[in-house]
C-alpha distance (Angstrom), angle and dihedral (degrees) to the residues before:
residue distance angle dihedral
M1 . . .
S2 3.78 . .
T3 3.77 126.2 .
Y4 3.79 112.3 -133.8
Q5 3.76 125.6 -152.2
T6 3.80 99.9 -163.7
N7 3.78 141.6 11.4
G8 3.80 86.6 -106.6
D9 3.82 89.0 59.5
K10 3.81 90.0 51.7
I11 3.79 91.9 49.6
L12 3.80 91.3 46.5
Q13 3.80 92.0 52.5
A14 3.80 92.4 47.1
V15 3.80 92.2 52.4
I16 3.80 100.3 41.2
A17 3.80 92.6 46.1
D18 3.81 89.1 69.0
E19 3.81 105.8 124.5
Q20 3.80 94.3 -141.9
L21 3.82 92.9 52.5
V22 3.80 91.0 47.2
K23 3.80 91.9 48.9
F24 3.82 94.9 45.6
Y25 3.81 98.2 44.3
G26 3.82 97.7 30.8
Y27 3.79 99.1 -136.6
N28 3.79 130.4 139.2
P29 3.83 112.1 -120.1
D30 3.81 89.3 -151.2
D31 3.82 88.4 67.4
F32 3.81 89.3 67.8
M33 3.78 108.2 49.9
S34 3.80 94.4 150.3
I35 3.78 141.3 23.0
S36 3.81 89.4 -105.5
D37 3.83 90.5 54.8
A38 3.80 90.7 49.6
L39 3.81 93.0 49.1
D40 3.81 88.0 67.2
S41 3.81 93.1 54.3
D42 3.79 122.0 118.0
L43 3.81 90.6 -154.6
A44 3.80 112.3 105.4
V45 3.81 92.7 -149.4
I46 3.81 92.0 55.4
Q47 3.81 91.0 47.1
A48 3.81 90.9 49.5
I49 3.81 91.5 50.9
V50 3.80 90.9 49.5
Q51 3.81 91.5 49.0
I52 3.80 90.7 52.3
I53 3.80 92.8 48.9
N54 3.81 94.9 44.7
R55 3.79 95.5 45.8
N56 3.80 91.4 46.1
E57 3.81 89.7 53.3
E58 3.81 88.3 49.5
K59 3.83 87.9 55.6
A60 3.80 94.7 -116.4
T61 3.78 115.3 166.4
E62 3.78 120.4 -102.2
K63 3.80 89.3 -112.4
E64 3.82 92.0 53.6
I65 3.81 91.6 48.8
Y66 3.80 92.1 46.7
N67 3.81 92.7 49.8
E68 3.81 94.3 46.3
V69 3.80 95.0 46.9
S70 3.81 92.7 43.5
N71 3.79 91.6 50.8
Y72 3.80 91.0 47.1
L73 3.80 93.0 50.3
R74 3.81 93.1 46.3
A75 3.78 89.9 52.5
N76 3.80 95.8 45.2
I77 3.79 107.6 36.5
């Protein structure tokens, strides 16, 4: 069982542990035990998840989060 440092870490682990995401993108969820670990990822899907979590914790609006993540994904996929 993992030890989490923040709520963001808990949310990250819950999302990236999804079997379908793991199968489709071929990553190991254990490589990203915290938000700071995930920030170093080269995988666009991991970066997008981290952006959503971080911006939500910063109280950004849904529209702001959507626009930022959409722009990031367009630029990196």
